[in-house]
C-alpha positions in Angstrom: 90.9 41.9 40.6 89.2 45.3 39.9 89.9 45.8 36.1 89.4 48.5 33.6 89.2 47.0 30.1 90.3 49.0 27.1 89.7 47.6 23.6 87.7 48.2 20.4 87.7 45.5 17.6 86.5 41.9 17.6 90.0 40.8 18.5 89.5 42.3 22.0 86.1 40.7 22.7 87.4 37.3 23.9 89.6 38.9 26.5 86.7 41.0 27.9 84.5 38.0 28.1 87.2 35.8 29.6 88.0 38.3 32.4 84.4 38.5 33.2 84.0 34.7 33.3 87.1 34.4 35.4 85.3 36.3 38.2 87.2 39.6 37.9 85.3 42.8 38.5 85.4 44.7 35.2 84.4 48.1 36.5 84.4 49.9 33.1 85.1 49.2 29.4 86.8 52.0 27.4 86.3 51.7 23.7 86.3 53.9 20.5 83.1 55.9 19.9 80.5 54.5 17.5 81.5 54.9 13.8 79.4 55.3 10.7 79.2 52.0 8.8 77.3 50.2 6.0 75.4 51.8 3.1 73.3 54.0 5.4 76.3 55.2 7.3 74.5 54.4 10.6 76.5 54.9 13.7 77.6 51.4 14.9 79.0 50.6 18.3 82.4 48.8 18.5 82.3 45.0 19.1 83.7 45.7 22.6 80.9 48.1 23.4 78.3 45.5 22.3 79.9 42.8 24.5 80.3 45.1 27.4 76.7 46.1 27.3 75.7 42.5 27.1 77.7 41.8 30.2 76.4 44.8 32.1 79.8 46.6 32.1 79.6 50.4 32.0 81.1 51.8 28.8 83.1 55.0 28.2 84.1 56.3 24.8 86.3 59.4 25.2 87.8 60.8 22.0 91.0 61.4 23.9 92.6 60.7 27.3 94.9 63.6 27.3 92.7 66.0 29.2 92.9 66.3 33.0 89.2 65.6 33.4 89.3 62.3 31.5 92.4 61.2 33.4 90.8 62.0 36.7 87.7 60.0 35.8 90.0 57.1 34.8 91.9 57.2 38.1 88.7 57.5 40.2 87.8 54.0 39.1 90.4 52.7 41.5 91.5 49.8 39.3 94.0 47.2 40.3 95.0 46.9 36.6 93.9 48.0 33.1 93.8 45.4 30.4 94.4 46.8 26.9 93.7 45.0 23.6 93.8 47.0 20.4 92.2 50.0 22.0 93.2 52.6 19.4 94.2 55.6 21.6 97.5 56.6 23.0 97.6 56.2 26.8 99.3 59.2 28.4 101.6 58.6 31.4 98.9 59.6 34.1 96.7 56.9 32.7 99.5 54.3 32.5 100.3 55.1 36.2 96.8 55.2 37.6 96.0 51.5 38.2 97.8 49.7 41.0 99.6 47.3 38.7 99.6 49.6 35.7 98.3 48.7 32.2 98.9 45.3 30.6 98.6 44.9 26.9 97.6 41.9 24.7 99.9 42.4 21.7 99.4 40.1 18.7 103.0 39.3 18.0 106.1 37.8 19.6 107.7 41.0 20.7 110.0 42.7 20.0 109.2 41.5 16.4 106.3 43.4 14.9 105.8 46.3 17.3 103.1 48.6 16.0 99.7 48.8 14.3 99.6 45.8 12.0 101.5 42.9 13.5 99.4 40.0 12.2 99.3 41.4 8.6 103.1 41.9 8.6 103.9 38.5 10.0 101.9 36.8 7.3 103.2 39.0 4.5 106.8 38.4 5.6 106.4 34.6 5.6 107.0 34.2 9.3 106.7 30.5 10.4 105.1 31.6 13.6 103.5 34.5 15.3 101.8 34.7 18.7 100.7 36.8 21.6 102.8 38.8 24.1 101.4 40.1 27.4 103.4 43.2 28.2 103.5 46.0 30.7 102.7 49.2 28.9 105.0 52.2 29.0 105.2 55.5 27.0 107.0 53.9 24.0 105.2 52.0 21.1 105.0 48.4 22.3 108.4 48.8 24.0 107.4 47.7 27.6 108.7 44.6 29.5 107.1 41.3 28.6 105.3 39.0 31.1 104.2 36.1 28.9 104.6 34.9 25.3 102.7 32.2 23.5 103.7 31.1 19.9 101.2 30.1 17.3 102.2 28.6 13.9 101.2 30.7 10.8 101.0 27.9 8.3 98.7 28.9 5.5 96.3 30.9 7.7 94.9 34.3 6.6 95.2 37.4 8.7 91.5 37.0 9.5 91.9 33.5 10.7 94.8 34.5 12.9 92.9 37.4 14.3 90.3 35.0 15.7 92.9 32.5 16.9 95.2 35.1 18.6 92.2 36.8 20.1 91.4 33.6 22.0 95.0 32.8 22.8 95.5 36.4 24.2 92.4 36.1 26.3 93.5 32.9 27.9 97.1 34.2 28.4 95.8 37.4 30.2 93.6 35.4 32.5 96.6 33.2 33.3 98.8 36.2 34.1 96.3 37.9 36.3 95.7 34.7 38.3 99.2 35.0 39.6 101.1 38.2 38.6 104.1 37.3 40.8 104.7 34.2 38.6 105.3 36.3 35.5 108.2 38.6 36.3 108.7 41.3 33.6 111.5 40.7 31.0 112.9 43.7 29.1 112.7 43.6 25.3 115.8 43.6 23.2 115.4 46.9 21.3 118.1 45.9 18.9 115.9 43.0 17.6 112.8 45.2 17.2 110.9 45.2 13.9 108.0 47.6 13.3 104.6 46.7 11.8 103.3 50.0 10.3 99.7 50.4 9.4 98.8 48.9 6.0 99.0 51.5 3.3 96.3 51.4 0.6 98.9 51.3 -2.1 100.3 48.0 -0.8 97.0 46.2 -1.5 97.4 46.4 -5.3 99.0 43.2 -6.5 102.3 43.7 -8.3 102.5 40.8 -10.7 106.2 41.2 -11.2 106.7 39.8 -7.7 107.3 36.1 -7.3 104.3 33.8 -6.8 105.1 33.0 -3.1 105.3 36.7 -2.2 102.0 37.4 -3.9 100.3 34.4 -2.2 101.5 35.7 1.2 100.3 39.2 0.3 96.8 37.8 -0.5 96.6 35.9 2.8 98.1 38.8 4.7 95.5 41.2 3.5 92.5 38.8 3.7 89.8 39.6 4.5 90.8 43.3 5.2 91.7 45.4 3.4 92.0 42.8 0.6 94.6 42.5 -2.1 93.3 43.5 -5.5 94.0 43.6 -9.2 92.3 45.1 -12.3 90.4 43.0 -14.7 89.6 45.3 -17.6 88.2 48.4 -15.8 87.0 46.4 -12.9 88.7 46.1 -9.5 88.6 42.5 -8.1 89.7 41.5 -4.7 91.8 38.3 -4.4 91.2 36.8 -0.9 92.8 33.4 -1.3 95.2 31.9 -3.8 97.5 28.9 -4.3 101.0 28.7 -5.9 101.1 26.6 -9.0 103.5 25.8 -11.8 103.4 28.1 -14.8 105.4 30.8 -16.5 104.7 33.8 -18.7 104.7 37.6 -18.8 103.7 38.8 -15.3 100.0 39.4 -14.9 99.0 37.2 -17.9 96.3 34.6 -17.6 97.8 31.4 -18.8 94.8 29.1 -19.2 91.0 28.9 -18.9 91.4 27.8 -15.2 92.6 31.4 -14.3 96.3 30.5 -13.7 98.2 33.8 -13.6 101.9 34.3 -14.4 103.9 36.1 -11.8 107.5 37.4 -11.9 108.5 33.9 -10.9 106.1 31.0 -10.9 102.3 31.4 -11.0 99.2 31.5 -8.8 95.7 30.4 -9.2 92.9 32.3 -7.4 90.7 30.3 -4.9 88.4 33.1 -3.6 87.6 36.3 -5.3 85.2 39.2 -4.9 84.0 41.8 -7.4 83.0 45.2 -6.1 79.7 45.1 -4.2 79.4 41.4 -4.7 79.8 38.3 -2.4 83.0 36.3 -2.1 83.0 33.5 -4.7 85.1 30.4 -5.3 87.1 30.5 -8.6 84.6 28.2 -10.5 81.6 30.4 -9.5 83.5 33.5 -10.4 84.4 32.2 -13.8 80.8 31.2 -14.5 79.8 34.8 -14.0 82.8 36.5 -15.6 84.8 34.3 -18.0 88.5 35.2 -18.2 90.2 34.0 -21.4 93.8 32.8 -21.6 96.0 35.7 -22.7 94.1 38.3 -20.7 96.5 40.7 -19.0 95.6 41.8 -15.6 96.4 45.2 -14.1 
């Protein structure tokens, strides 16, 4: 097929690569413009741009697709289908209608659960037993289009970062499977009554509330790892908690119960496994404590 690919983060890269390897003609990759990153704030191309250039696929990075000129350029590519994976721009109706078979999206949830910007984070934080990937036909609504294919993946004790990698690969394989025989995947309408939305993670959500029960805090930690990272205050220092385990223990919420850094929660306790001080590398608990002892009785913010 003649394909326009639209995506930006690392999550989308496996799909671009898989479509190319499957023999499809990827005529153009649309991605977000380079953004400043790192200490020098140097402009960095998106992961999709880097991969597209490696594959020899032309790249476009419009700041919007609402203008008539941008829409005409898109339509002029004469695509059979557009494949979209975490692109980051709203697609207006003329863009949705331009390819012969429309625009197909790789969405990282089992729709209609977790429509929206942060489906993987929300599934982990909510304690869902499984998440997955849905291949859907895009329409004007936010992740409301009919579904062509769904693949479930167990959440277990995985972090959001681990699921991003796993679901990126699953989504890539699922899209290749669908495009190999579109007629074998008739569209199925979503049940709007069962829809749950996954809003973007707010910065305020990342601060750990020690009055919550230990299981909820452990899910928050996994759900926000590695980005943006759940955090707490140790004295005047902000520390990210990137992995933790639920353990036995009781005390005033936020109080360190022993020299092994067991922390009392509203119900139960957790013990950090991986932590990160500002501007420092991620450390295992034992390494962290060697550099920054935390005495029993310390109260965390």
